[in-house]
PDB file of N, CA, C and O in Angstrom:
ATOM      1  N   UNK A   1       4.690  -4.380 -10.796  1.00  0.00           N
ATOM      2  CA  UNK A   1       5.750  -3.348 -10.716  1.00  0.00           C
ATOM      3  C   UNK A   1       6.397  -3.459  -9.356  1.00  0.00           C
ATOM      4  O   UNK A   1       5.714  -3.656  -8.351  1.00  0.00           O
ATOM      5  N   UNK A   2       7.763  -3.330  -9.315  1.00  0.00           N
ATOM      6  CA  UNK A   2       8.615  -3.417  -8.167  1.00  0.00           C
ATOM      7  C   UNK A   2       9.331  -2.181  -8.169  1.00  0.00           C
ATOM      8  O   UNK A   2       9.997  -1.883  -9.161  1.00  0.00           O
ATOM      9  N   UNK A   3       9.272  -1.415  -7.160  1.00  0.00           N
ATOM     10  CA  UNK A   3      10.053  -0.203  -6.902  1.00  0.00           C
ATOM     11  C   UNK A   3      10.856  -0.285  -5.671  1.00  0.00           C
ATOM     12  O   UNK A   3      10.271  -0.588  -4.632  1.00  0.00           O
ATOM     13  N   UNK A   4      12.147  -0.049  -5.655  1.00  0.00           N
ATOM     14  CA  UNK A   4      12.849  -0.176  -4.417  1.00  0.00           C
ATOM     15  C   UNK A   4      13.519   1.217  -4.081  1.00  0.00           C
ATOM     16  O   UNK A   4      13.719   2.064  -4.952  1.00  0.00           O
ATOM     17  N   UNK A   5      13.809   1.367  -2.917  1.00  0.00           N
ATOM     18  CA  UNK A   5      14.385   2.477  -2.387  1.00  0.00           C
ATOM     19  C   UNK A   5      14.925   2.363  -0.976  1.00  0.00           C
ATOM     20  O   UNK A   5      14.691   1.372  -0.285  1.00  0.00           O
ATOM     21  N   UNK A   6      15.661   3.404  -0.548  1.00  0.00           N
ATOM     22  CA  UNK A   6      16.297   3.420   0.755  1.00  0.00           C
ATOM     23  C   UNK A   6      15.365   4.379   1.537  1.00  0.00           C
ATOM     24  O   UNK A   6      15.128   5.488   1.058  1.00  0.00           O
ATOM     25  N   UNK A   7      14.807   3.987   2.760  1.00  0.00           N
ATOM     26  CA  UNK A   7      14.051   4.771   3.393  1.00  0.00           C
ATOM     27  C   UNK A   7      13.892   4.145   4.971  1.00  0.00           C
ATOM     28  O   UNK A   7      14.283   3.014   5.260  1.00  0.00           O
ATOM     29  N   UNK A   8      13.314   4.982   5.845  1.00  0.00           N
ATOM     30  CA  UNK A   8      13.137   4.579   7.187  1.00  0.00           C
ATOM     31  C   UNK A   8      11.812   3.493   7.055  1.00  0.00           C
ATOM     32  O   UNK A   8      10.905   3.602   6.230  1.00  0.00           O
ATOM     33  N   UNK A   9      11.940   2.463   8.045  1.00  0.00           N
ATOM     34  CA  UNK A   9      10.855   1.613   8.049  1.00  0.00           C
ATOM     35  C   UNK A   9      10.021   2.051   9.293  1.00  0.00           C
ATOM     36  O   UNK A   9      10.405   2.827  10.167  1.00  0.00           O
ATOM     37  N   UNK A  10       8.785   1.405   9.221  1.00  0.00           N
ATOM     38  CA  UNK A  10       7.939   1.618  10.354  1.00  0.00           C
ATOM     39  C   UNK A  10       6.459   2.030   9.716  1.00  0.00           C
ATOM     40  O   UNK A  10       6.171   2.036   8.519  1.00  0.00           O
ATOM     41  N   UNK A  11       5.638   2.356  10.785  1.00  0.00           N
ATOM     42  CA  UNK A  11       4.180   2.561  10.254  1.00  0.00           C
ATOM     43  C   UNK A  11       4.044   3.612   9.274  1.00  0.00           C
ATOM     44  O   UNK A  11       3.009   3.604   8.606  1.00  0.00           O
ATOM     45  N   UNK A  12       4.977   4.596   9.048  1.00  0.00           N
ATOM     46  CA  UNK A  12       4.741   5.584   8.054  1.00  0.00           C
ATOM     47  C   UNK A  12       5.816   5.603   6.992  1.00  0.00           C
ATOM     48  O   UNK A  12       6.008   6.622   6.328  1.00  0.00           O
ATOM     49  N   UNK A  13       6.525   4.492   6.814  1.00  0.00           N
ATOM     50  CA  UNK A  13       7.629   4.601   5.898  1.00  0.00           C
ATOM     51  C   UNK A  13       7.196   4.555   4.478  1.00  0.00           C
ATOM     52  O   UNK A  13       8.059   4.659   3.606  1.00  0.00           O
ATOM     53  N   UNK A  14       5.838   4.398   4.131  1.00  0.00           N
ATOM     54  CA  UNK A  14       5.406   4.588   2.790  1.00  0.00           C
ATOM     55  C   UNK A  14       5.453   6.040   2.323  1.00  0.00           C
ATOM     56  O   UNK A  14       5.417   6.290   1.118  1.00  0.00           O
ATOM     57  N   UNK A  15       5.525   6.898   3.139  1.00  0.00           N
ATOM     58  CA  UNK A  15       5.545   8.317   2.773  1.00  0.00           C
ATOM     59  C   UNK A  15       6.865   8.581   1.983  1.00  0.00           C
ATOM     60  O   UNK A  15       6.877   9.382   1.050  1.00  0.00           O
ATOM     61  N   UNK A  16       7.927   7.923   2.355  1.00  0.00           N
ATOM     62  CA  UNK A  16       9.085   8.126   1.555  1.00  0.00           C
ATOM     63  C   UNK A  16       9.277   7.474   0.293  1.00  0.00           C
ATOM     64  O   UNK A  16      10.278   7.699  -0.388  1.00  0.00           O
ATOM     65  N   UNK A  17       8.348   6.656  -0.067  1.00  0.00           N
ATOM     66  CA  UNK A  17       8.598   5.848  -1.297  1.00  0.00           C
ATOM     67  C   UNK A  17       7.873   6.572  -2.438  1.00  0.00           C
ATOM     68  O   UNK A  17       6.682   6.878  -2.383  1.00  0.00           O
ATOM     69  N   UNK A  18       8.723   6.835  -3.529  1.00  0.00           N
ATOM     70  CA  UNK A  18       8.299   7.732  -4.585  1.00  0.00           C
ATOM     71  C   UNK A  18       7.109   6.959  -5.370  1.00  0.00           C
ATOM     72  O   UNK A  18       6.252   7.681  -5.879  1.00  0.00           O
ATOM     73  N   UNK A  19       7.000   5.753  -5.492  1.00  0.00           N
ATOM     74  CA  UNK A  19       5.872   5.132  -6.122  1.00  0.00           C
ATOM     75  C   UNK A  19       4.585   5.373  -5.459  1.00  0.00           C
ATOM     76  O   UNK A  19       3.556   5.572  -6.105  1.00  0.00           O
ATOM     77  N   UNK A  20       4.631   5.357  -4.144  1.00  0.00           N
ATOM     78  CA  UNK A  20       3.375   5.593  -3.396  1.00  0.00           C
ATOM     79  C   UNK A  20       3.021   7.164  -3.395  1.00  0.00           C
ATOM     80  O   UNK A  20       1.941   7.650  -3.730  1.00  0.00           O
ATOM     81  N   UNK A  21       4.130   7.832  -2.958  1.00  0.00           N
ATOM     82  CA  UNK A  21       3.896   9.321  -2.890  1.00  0.00           C
ATOM     83  C   UNK A  21       3.444  10.043  -4.321  1.00  0.00           C
ATOM     84  O   UNK A  21       2.717  11.033  -4.401  1.00  0.00           O
ATOM     85  N   UNK A  22       3.958   9.419  -5.276  1.00  0.00           N
ATOM     86  CA  UNK A  22       3.650   9.971  -6.555  1.00  0.00           C
ATOM     87  C   UNK A  22       2.093   9.756  -6.826  1.00  0.00           C
ATOM     88  O   UNK A  22       1.448  10.650  -7.374  1.00  0.00           O
ATOM     89  N   UNK A  23       1.498   8.557  -6.433  1.00  0.00           N
ATOM     90  CA  UNK A  23       0.128   8.371  -6.703  1.00  0.00           C
ATOM     91  C   UNK A  23      -0.811   9.234  -5.650  1.00  0.00           C
ATOM     92  O   UNK A  23      -1.933   9.648  -5.942  1.00  0.00           O
ATOM     93  N   UNK A  24      -0.199   9.420  -4.450  1.00  0.00           N
ATOM     94  CA  UNK A  24      -0.945  10.394  -3.518  1.00  0.00           C
ATOM     95  C   UNK A  24      -1.028  11.687  -4.063  1.00  0.00           C
ATOM     96  O   UNK A  24      -2.077  12.308  -3.888  1.00  0.00           O
ATOM     97  N   UNK A  25      -0.017  12.252  -4.754  1.00  0.00           N
ATOM     98  CA  UNK A  25       0.053  13.451  -5.392  1.00  0.00           C
ATOM     99  C   UNK A  25      -1.036  13.662  -6.566  1.00  0.00           C
ATOM    100  O   UNK A  25      -1.405  14.757  -6.990  1.00  0.00           O
ATOM    101  N   UNK A  26      -1.421  12.555  -6.949  1.00  0.00           N
ATOM    102  CA  UNK A  26      -2.309  12.569  -8.143  1.00  0.00           C
ATOM    103  C   UNK A  26      -3.736  12.441  -7.801  1.00  0.00           C
ATOM    104  O   UNK A  26      -4.594  12.185  -8.647  1.00  0.00           O
ATOM    105  N   UNK A  27      -3.974  12.618  -6.574  1.00  0.00           N
ATOM    106  CA  UNK A  27      -5.357  12.597  -6.020  1.00  0.00           C
ATOM    107  C   UNK A  27      -5.800  11.347  -5.484  1.00  0.00           C
ATOM    108  O   UNK A  27      -7.002  11.188  -5.271  1.00  0.00           O
ATOM    109  N   UNK A  28      -4.848  10.303  -5.201  1.00  0.00           N
ATOM    110  CA  UNK A  28      -5.316   9.101  -4.656  1.00  0.00           C
ATOM    111  C   UNK A  28      -5.401   9.238  -3.150  1.00  0.00           C
ATOM    112  O   UNK A  28      -4.729  10.086  -2.563  1.00  0.00           O
ATOM    113  N   UNK A  29      -6.245   8.386  -2.499  1.00  0.00           N
ATOM    114  CA  UNK A  29      -6.438   8.377  -1.120  1.00  0.00           C
ATOM    115  C   UNK A  29      -6.079   7.124  -0.575  1.00  0.00           C
ATOM    116  O   UNK A  29      -6.445   6.120  -1.186  1.00  0.00           O
ATOM    117  N   UNK A  30      -5.422   7.003   0.475  1.00  0.00           N
ATOM    118  CA  UNK A  30      -5.120   5.817   1.177  1.00  0.00           C
ATOM    119  C   UNK A  30      -6.466   5.345   2.121  1.00  0.00           C
ATOM    120  O   UNK A  30      -6.762   6.016   3.110  1.00  0.00           O
ATOM    121  N   UNK A  31      -7.112   4.360   1.807  1.00  0.00           N
ATOM    122  CA  UNK A  31      -8.377   4.066   2.388  1.00  0.00           C
ATOM    123  C   UNK A  31      -8.045   3.134   3.668  1.00  0.00           C
ATOM    124  O   UNK A  31      -8.771   3.153   4.662  1.00  0.00           O
ATOM    125  N   UNK A  32      -7.026   2.409   3.583  1.00  0.00           N
ATOM    126  CA  UNK A  32      -6.590   1.452   4.651  1.00  0.00           C
ATOM    127  C   UNK A  32      -5.166   0.920   4.580  1.00  0.00           C
ATOM    128  O   UNK A  32      -4.525   0.876   3.530  1.00  0.00           O
ATOM    129  N   UNK A  33      -4.717   0.524   5.750  1.00  0.00           N
ATOM    130  CA  UNK A  33      -3.342   0.075   5.855  1.00  0.00           C
ATOM    131  C   UNK A  33      -3.535  -1.343   6.518  1.00  0.00           C
ATOM    132  O   UNK A  33      -4.267  -1.568   7.482  1.00  0.00           O
ATOM    133  N   UNK A  34      -2.834  -2.174   5.909  1.00  0.00           N
ATOM    134  CA  UNK A  34      -2.850  -3.550   6.782  1.00  0.00           C
ATOM    135  C   UNK A  34      -1.401  -3.934   7.277  1.00  0.00           C
ATOM    136  O   UNK A  34      -0.453  -4.174   6.529  1.00  0.00           O
ATOM    137  N   UNK A  35      -1.381  -3.953   8.501  1.00  0.00           N
ATOM    138  CA  UNK A  35       0.087  -3.983   9.049  1.00  0.00           C
ATOM    139  C   UNK A  35       0.347  -5.554   9.344  1.00  0.00           C
ATOM    140  O   UNK A  35       0.054  -6.055  10.429  1.00  0.00           O
ATOM    141  N   UNK A  36       0.901  -6.254   8.323  1.00  0.00           N
ATOM    142  CA  UNK A  36       1.158  -7.637   8.427  1.00  0.00           C
ATOM    143  C   UNK A  36       2.171  -7.942   9.573  1.00  0.00           C
ATOM    144  O   UNK A  36       1.990  -8.929  10.286  1.00  0.00           O
ATOM    145  N   UNK A  37       3.201  -7.134   9.757  1.00  0.00           N
ATOM    146  CA  UNK A  37       4.257  -7.417  10.717  1.00  0.00           C
ATOM    147  C   UNK A  37       3.699  -7.271  12.084  1.00  0.00           C
ATOM    148  O   UNK A  37       4.176  -7.940  13.000  1.00  0.00           O
ATOM    149  N   UNK A  38       2.685  -6.414  12.292  1.00  0.00           N
ATOM    150  CA  UNK A  38       2.028  -6.163  13.635  1.00  0.00           C
ATOM    151  C   UNK A  38       1.304  -7.333  13.946  1.00  0.00           C
ATOM    152  O   UNK A  38       1.404  -7.838  15.064  1.00  0.00           O
ATOM    153  N   UNK A  39       0.487  -7.879  12.947  1.00  0.00           N
ATOM    154  CA  UNK A  39      -0.272  -9.113  13.124  1.00  0.00           C
ATOM    155  C   UNK A  39       0.566 -10.282  13.407  1.00  0.00           C
ATOM    156  O   UNK A  39       0.180 -11.149  14.191  1.00  0.00           O
ATOM    157  N   UNK A  40       1.710 -10.346  12.799  1.00  0.00           N
ATOM    158  CA  UNK A  40       2.604 -11.480  13.126  1.00  0.00           C
ATOM    159  C   UNK A  40       3.047 -11.458  14.545  1.00  0.00           C
ATOM    160  O   UNK A  40       3.044 -12.459  15.262  1.00  0.00           O
ATOM    161  N   UNK A  41       3.475 -10.132  14.965  1.00  0.00           N
ATOM    162  CA  UNK A  41       3.919  -9.929  16.309  1.00  0.00           C
ATOM    163  C   UNK A  41       2.904 -10.432  17.366  1.00  0.00           C
ATOM    164  O   UNK A  41       3.224 -11.057  18.377  1.00  0.00           O
ATOM    165  N   UNK A  42       1.662 -10.091  17.021  1.00  0.00           N
ATOM    166  CA  UNK A  42       0.520 -10.401  17.945  1.00  0.00           C
ATOM    167  C   UNK A  42       0.227 -11.859  17.922  1.00  0.00           C
ATOM    168  O   UNK A  42      -0.432 -12.350  18.839  1.00  0.00           O
ATOM    169  N   UNK A  43       0.661 -12.568  16.959  1.00  0.00           N
ATOM    170  CA  UNK A  43       0.584 -14.070  16.970  1.00  0.00           C
ATOM    171  C   UNK A  43       1.866 -14.657  17.542  1.00  0.00           C
ATOM    172  O   UNK A  43       1.942 -15.875  17.707  1.00  0.00           O
ATOM    173  N   UNK A  44       2.820 -13.894  17.834  1.00  0.00           N
ATOM    174  CA  UNK A  44       4.162 -14.463  18.482  1.00  0.00           C
ATOM    175  C   UNK A  44       5.055 -14.913  17.355  1.00  0.00           C
ATOM    176  O   UNK A  44       5.864 -15.814  17.577  1.00  0.00           O
ATOM    177  N   UNK A  45       4.978 -14.393  16.235  1.00  0.00           N
ATOM    178  CA  UNK A  45       5.883 -14.585  15.146  1.00  0.00           C
ATOM    179  C   UNK A  45       6.604 -13.426  14.697  1.00  0.00           C
ATOM    180  O   UNK A  45       6.165 -12.313  14.986  1.00  0.00           O
ATOM    181  N   UNK A  46       7.605 -13.544  14.059  1.00  0.00           N
ATOM    182  CA  UNK A  46       8.606 -12.409  13.690  1.00  0.00           C
ATOM    183  C   UNK A  46       8.460 -12.122  11.991  1.00  0.00           C
ATOM    184  O   UNK A  46       8.519 -13.037  11.169  1.00  0.00           O
ATOM    185  N   UNK A  47       8.300 -10.964  11.701  1.00  0.00           N
ATOM    186  CA  UNK A  47       8.133 -10.640  10.310  1.00  0.00           C
ATOM    187  C   UNK A  47       8.857  -9.230  10.071  1.00  0.00           C
ATOM    188  O   UNK A  47       8.737  -8.361  10.934  1.00  0.00           O
ATOM    189  N   UNK A  48       9.543  -9.012   9.014  1.00  0.00           N
ATOM    190  CA  UNK A  48      10.105  -7.674   8.763  1.00  0.00           C
ATOM    191  C   UNK A  48       8.867  -6.666   8.539  1.00  0.00           C
ATOM    192  O   UNK A  48       7.732  -7.030   8.229  1.00  0.00           O
ATOM    193  N   UNK A  49       9.248  -5.447   8.732  1.00  0.00           N
ATOM    194  CA  UNK A  49       8.121  -4.409   8.395  1.00  0.00           C
ATOM    195  C   UNK A  49       7.489  -4.719   7.024  1.00  0.00           C
ATOM    196  O   UNK A  49       8.147  -4.780   5.986  1.00  0.00           O
ATOM    197  N   UNK A  50       6.127  -4.914   7.107  1.00  0.00           N
ATOM    198  CA  UNK A  50       5.384  -5.302   5.806  1.00  0.00           C
ATOM    199  C   UNK A  50       3.926  -4.711   6.001  1.00  0.00           C
ATOM    200  O   UNK A  50       3.284  -4.893   7.035  1.00  0.00           O
ATOM    201  N   UNK A  51       3.513  -4.068   5.035  1.00  0.00           N
ATOM    202  CA  UNK A  51       2.239  -3.628   4.978  1.00  0.00           C
ATOM    203  C   UNK A  51       1.678  -3.539   3.619  1.00  0.00           C
ATOM    204  O   UNK A  51       2.389  -3.429   2.620  1.00  0.00           O
ATOM    205  N   UNK A  52       0.353  -3.589   3.597  1.00  0.00           N
ATOM    206  CA  UNK A  52      -0.378  -3.425   2.392  1.00  0.00           C
ATOM    207  C   UNK A  52      -1.234  -2.143   2.435  1.00  0.00           C
ATOM    208  O   UNK A  52      -2.072  -1.984   3.322  1.00  0.00           O
ATOM    209  N   UNK A  53      -1.021  -1.256   1.492  1.00  0.00           N
ATOM    210  CA  UNK A  53      -1.795  -0.030   1.369  1.00  0.00           C
ATOM    211  C   UNK A  53      -2.868  -0.258   0.383  1.00  0.00           C
ATOM    212  O   UNK A  53      -2.641  -0.819  -0.689  1.00  0.00           O
ATOM    213  N   UNK A  54      -4.132   0.206   0.759  1.00  0.00           N
ATOM    214  CA  UNK A  54      -5.293   0.052  -0.155  1.00  0.00           C
ATOM    215  C   UNK A  54      -5.590   1.455  -0.498  1.00  0.00           C
ATOM    216  O   UNK A  54      -5.904   2.230   0.405  1.00  0.00           O
ATOM    217  N   UNK A  55      -5.522   1.827  -1.647  1.00  0.00           N
ATOM    218  CA  UNK A  55      -5.717   3.190  -2.068  1.00  0.00           C
ATOM    219  C   UNK A  55      -6.431   3.350  -3.473  1.00  0.00           C
ATOM    220  O   UNK A  55      -6.435   2.429  -4.289  1.00  0.00           O
ATOM    221  N   UNK A  56      -7.018   4.536  -3.700  1.00  0.00           N
ATOM    222  CA  UNK A  56      -7.751   4.742  -4.931  1.00  0.00           C
ATOM    223  C   UNK A  56      -8.192   6.125  -5.010  1.00  0.00           C
ATOM    224  O   UNK A  56      -7.798   6.963  -4.199  1.00  0.00           O
ATOM    225  N   UNK A  57      -9.026   6.406  -5.993  1.00  0.00           N
ATOM    226  CA  UNK A  57      -9.542   7.788  -6.365  1.00  0.00           C
ATOM    227  C   UNK A  57     -11.123   7.449  -6.642  1.00  0.00           C
ATOM    228  O   UNK A  57     -11.460   6.917  -7.700  1.00  0.00           O
ATOM    229  N   UNK A  58     -12.021   7.774  -5.678  1.00  0.00           N
ATOM    230  CA  UNK A  58     -13.408   7.579  -5.863  1.00  0.00           C
ATOM    231  C   UNK A  58     -14.030   8.113  -7.060  1.00  0.00           C
ATOM    232  O   UNK A  58     -14.880   7.498  -7.705  1.00  0.00           O
ATOM    233  N   UNK A  59     -13.576   9.312  -7.356  1.00  0.00           N
ATOM    234  CA  UNK A  59     -14.091  10.081  -8.519  1.00  0.00           C
ATOM    235  C   UNK A  59     -13.704   9.332  -9.932  1.00  0.00           C
ATOM    236  O   UNK A  59     -14.474   9.437 -10.887  1.00  0.00           O
ATOM    237  N   UNK A  60     -12.708   8.711 -10.015  1.00  0.00           N
ATOM    238  CA  UNK A  60     -12.212   7.935 -11.102  1.00  0.00           C
ATOM    239  C   UNK A  60     -12.732   6.449 -11.053  1.00  0.00           C
ATOM    240  O   UNK A  60     -13.174   5.930 -12.077  1.00  0.00           O
ATOM    241  N   UNK A  61     -12.683   5.846  -9.998  1.00  0.00           N
ATOM    242  CA  UNK A  61     -13.016   4.421  -9.816  1.00  0.00           C
ATOM    243  C   UNK A  61     -14.545   4.161  -9.881  1.00  0.00           C
ATOM    244  O   UNK A  61     -14.987   3.222 -10.542  1.00  0.00           O
ATOM    245  N   UNK A  62     -15.326   4.986  -9.201  1.00  0.00           N
ATOM    246  CA  UNK A  62     -16.689   4.834  -9.262  1.00  0.00           C
ATOM    247  C   UNK A  62     -17.356   4.599 -10.661  1.00  0.00           C
ATOM    248  O   UNK A  62     -18.064   3.622 -10.905  1.00  0.00           O
ATOM    249  N   UNK A  63     -17.032   5.681 -11.632  1.00  0.00           N
ATOM    250  CA  UNK A  63     -17.659   5.448 -12.823  1.00  0.00           C
ATOM    251  C   UNK A  63     -17.263   4.025 -13.618  1.00  0.00           C
ATOM    252  O   UNK A  63     -18.047   3.441 -14.365  1.00  0.00           O
ATOM    253  N   UNK A  64     -16.025   3.619 -13.346  1.00  0.00           N
ATOM    254  CA  UNK A  64     -15.548   2.338 -13.773  1.00  0.00           C
ATOM    255  C   UNK A  64     -16.528   1.229 -13.308  1.00  0.00           C
ATOM    256  O   UNK A  64     -17.038   0.400 -14.063  1.00  0.00           O
ATOM    257  N   UNK A  65     -16.737   1.322 -11.906  1.00  0.00           N
ATOM    258  CA  UNK A  65     -17.517   0.163 -11.273  1.00  0.00           C
ATOM    259  C   UNK A  65     -18.950   0.336 -11.697  1.00  0.00           C
ATOM    260  O   UNK A  65     -19.560  -0.724 -11.840  1.00  0.00           O
ATOM    261  N   UNK A  66     -19.639   1.477 -11.936  1.00  0.00           N
ATOM    262  CA  UNK A  66     -20.839   1.616 -12.494  1.00  0.00           C
ATOM    263  C   UNK A  66     -20.950   0.988 -13.865  1.00  0.00           C
ATOM    264  O   UNK A  66     -21.940   0.355 -14.229  1.00  0.00           O
ATOM    265  N   UNK A  67     -19.813   1.214 -14.644  1.00  0.00           N
ATOM    266  CA  UNK A  67     -20.082   0.635 -16.012  1.00  0.00           C
ATOM    267  C   UNK A  67     -19.848  -0.828 -16.149  1.00  0.00           C
ATOM    268  O   UNK A  67     -20.370  -1.502 -17.038  1.00  0.00           O
ATOM    269  N   UNK A  68     -19.020  -1.310 -15.210  1.00  0.00           N
ATOM    270  CA  UNK A  68     -18.813  -2.791 -15.260  1.00  0.00           C
ATOM    271  C   UNK A  68     -18.558  -3.208 -13.798  1.00  0.00           C
ATOM    272  O   UNK A  68     -17.482  -2.940 -13.263  1.00  0.00           O
ATOM    273  N   UNK A  69     -19.497  -3.831 -13.178  1.00  0.00           N
ATOM    274  CA  UNK A  69     -19.421  -4.065 -11.719  1.00  0.00           C
ATOM    275  C   UNK A  69     -18.141  -5.037 -11.339  1.00  0.00           C
ATOM    276  O   UNK A  69     -17.535  -4.948 -10.272  1.00  0.00           O
ATOM    277  N   UNK A  70     -17.864  -5.874 -12.271  1.00  0.00           N
ATOM    278  CA  UNK A  70     -16.795  -6.856 -12.003  1.00  0.00           C
ATOM    279  C   UNK A  70     -15.402  -6.058 -11.788  1.00  0.00           C
ATOM    280  O   UNK A  70     -14.418  -6.581 -11.266  1.00  0.00           O
ATOM    281  N   UNK A  71     -15.443  -4.824 -12.223  1.00  0.00           N
ATOM    282  CA  UNK A  71     -14.144  -4.012 -11.916  1.00  0.00           C
ATOM    283  C   UNK A  71     -13.925  -3.911 -10.409  1.00  0.00           C
ATOM    284  O   UNK A  71     -12.794  -3.780  -9.941  1.00  0.00           O
ATOM    285  N   UNK A  72     -14.980  -3.970  -9.689  1.00  0.00           N
ATOM    286  CA  UNK A  72     -14.820  -3.750  -8.262  1.00  0.00           C
ATOM    287  C   UNK A  72     -14.071  -4.829  -7.659  1.00  0.00           C
ATOM    288  O   UNK A  72     -13.652  -4.620  -6.521  1.00  0.00           O
ATOM    289  N   UNK A  73     -13.819  -5.960  -8.210  1.00  0.00           N
ATOM    290  CA  UNK A  73     -12.961  -6.924  -7.665  1.00  0.00           C
ATOM    291  C   UNK A  73     -11.444  -6.418  -7.684  1.00  0.00           C
ATOM    292  O   UNK A  73     -10.640  -6.851  -6.859  1.00  0.00           O
ATOM    293  N   UNK A  74     -11.122  -5.574  -8.564  1.00  0.00           N
ATOM    294  CA  UNK A  74      -9.776  -4.990  -8.685  1.00  0.00           C
ATOM    295  C   UNK A  74      -9.637  -3.526  -7.948  1.00  0.00           C
ATOM    296  O   UNK A  74      -8.526  -3.077  -7.669  1.00  0.00           O
ATOM    297  N   UNK A  75     -10.549  -2.996  -7.729  1.00  0.00           N
ATOM    298  CA  UNK A  75     -10.613  -1.640  -7.021  1.00  0.00           C
ATOM    299  C   UNK A  75     -11.077  -1.705  -5.631  1.00  0.00           C
ATOM    300  O   UNK A  75     -11.959  -2.519  -5.358  1.00  0.00           O
ATOM    301  N   UNK A  76     -10.602  -0.964  -4.740  1.00  0.00           N
ATOM    302  CA  UNK A  76      -9.326   0.055  -4.850  1.00  0.00           C
ATOM    303  C   UNK A  76      -8.072  -0.785  -5.209  1.00  0.00           C
ATOM    304  O   UNK A  76      -8.080  -2.016  -5.239  1.00  0.00           O
ATOM    305  N   UNK A  77      -7.046  -0.046  -5.467  1.00  0.00           N
ATOM    306  CA  UNK A  77      -5.744  -0.506  -5.716  1.00  0.00           C
ATOM    307  C   UNK A  77      -5.012  -0.960  -4.540  1.00  0.00           C
ATOM    308  O   UNK A  77      -5.283  -0.425  -3.465  1.00  0.00           O
ATOM    309  N   UNK A  78      -4.054  -1.941  -4.596  1.00  0.00           N
ATOM    310  CA  UNK A  78      -3.267  -2.278  -3.416  1.00  0.00           C
ATOM    311  C   UNK A  78      -1.799  -2.197  -3.862  1.00  0.00           C
ATOM    312  O   UNK A  78      -1.442  -2.348  -5.030  1.00  0.00           O
ATOM    313  N   UNK A  79      -1.017  -1.956  -2.875  1.00  0.00           N
ATOM    314  CA  UNK A  79       0.434  -1.998  -3.017  1.00  0.00           C
ATOM    315  C   UNK A  79       1.103  -2.497  -1.794  1.00  0.00           C
ATOM    316  O   UNK A  79       0.732  -2.094  -0.692  1.00  0.00           O
ATOM    317  N   UNK A  80       2.153  -3.428  -1.935  1.00  0.00           N
ATOM    318  CA  UNK A  80       2.761  -3.957  -0.844  1.00  0.00           C
ATOM    319  C   UNK A  80       4.090  -3.210  -0.572  1.00  0.00           C
ATOM    320  O   UNK A  80       4.916  -3.048  -1.470  1.00  0.00           O
ATOM    321  N   UNK A  81       4.262  -2.789   0.606  1.00  0.00           N
ATOM    322  CA  UNK A  81       5.489  -2.052   0.979  1.00  0.00           C
ATOM    323  C   UNK A  81       6.072  -2.958   2.050  1.00  0.00           C
ATOM    324  O   UNK A  81       5.440  -3.318   3.044  1.00  0.00           O
ATOM    325  N   UNK A  82       7.383  -3.315   1.762  1.00  0.00           N
ATOM    326  CA  UNK A  82       8.055  -4.309   2.690  1.00  0.00           C
ATOM    327  C   UNK A  82       9.517  -3.879   2.900  1.00  0.00           C
ATOM    328  O   UNK A  82      10.122  -3.200   2.070  1.00  0.00           O
ATOM    329  N   UNK A  83      10.003  -4.272   3.947  1.00  0.00           N
ATOM    330  CA  UNK A  83      11.457  -4.152   4.279  1.00  0.00           C
ATOM    331  C   UNK A  83      12.114  -5.432   3.820  1.00  0.00           C
ATOM    332  O   UNK A  83      11.619  -6.536   4.049  1.00  0.00           O
ATOM    333  N   UNK A  84      13.361  -5.229   3.097  1.00  0.00           N
ATOM    334  CA  UNK A  84      13.895  -6.511   2.558  1.00  0.00           C
ATOM    335  C   UNK A  84      15.058  -6.832   3.612  1.00  0.00           C
ATOM    336  O   UNK A  84      15.947  -7.615   3.280  1.00  0.00           O
ATOM    337  N   UNK A  85      15.062  -6.286   4.775  1.00  0.00           N
ATOM    338  CA  UNK A  85      16.030  -6.524   5.891  1.00  0.00           C
ATOM    339  C   UNK A  85      17.368  -6.130   5.575  1.00  0.00           C
ATOM    340  O   UNK A  85      18.261  -6.522   6.327  1.00  0.00           O
ATOM    341  N   UNK A  86      17.682  -5.350   4.489  1.00  0.00           N
ATOM    342  CA  UNK A  86      18.834  -4.856   4.156  1.00  0.00           C
ATOM    343  C   UNK A  86      18.910  -3.270   4.011  1.00  0.00           C
ATOM    344  O   UNK A  86      19.854  -2.653   3.517  1.00  0.00           O
ATOM    345  N   UNK A  87      17.839  -2.772   4.488  1.00  0.00           N
ATOM    346  CA  UNK A  87      17.642  -1.257   4.502  1.00  0.00           C
ATOM    347  C   UNK A  87      16.927  -0.766   3.352  1.00  0.00           C
ATOM    348  O   UNK A  87      16.860   0.458   3.232  1.00  0.00           O
ATOM    349  N   UNK A  88      16.348  -1.542   2.430  1.00  0.00           N
ATOM    350  CA  UNK A  88      15.501  -1.050   1.266  1.00  0.00           C
ATOM    351  C   UNK A  88      14.147  -1.572   1.416  1.00  0.00           C
ATOM    352  O   UNK A  88      13.928  -2.656   1.956  1.00  0.00           O
ATOM    353  N   UNK A  89      13.144  -0.736   0.897  1.00  0.00           N
ATOM    354  CA  UNK A  89      11.860  -1.074   0.950  1.00  0.00           C
ATOM    355  C   UNK A  89      11.374  -1.102  -0.419  1.00  0.00           C
ATOM    356  O   UNK A  89      10.201  -1.390  -0.651  1.00  0.00           O
TER     357      UNK A  89
END
């Protein structure tokens, strides 16, 4: 799925994205954020604002993983939030 929208970019720009905000409203928790652009800067490279959010709901995901441990390869969920350099994310 690809969702686009206009929003501010930066470390917290995911808060304005309806696809992410809608999931957080449904009891999802963001477990981690991976700031690819920051890592690129630290390596001396340029990259538009790009991050991966790792999120899930332990109450819902744990029973799935207990029933079939292989599910743990796909949980928690991940979403890529990036700036397309034209003001959209």
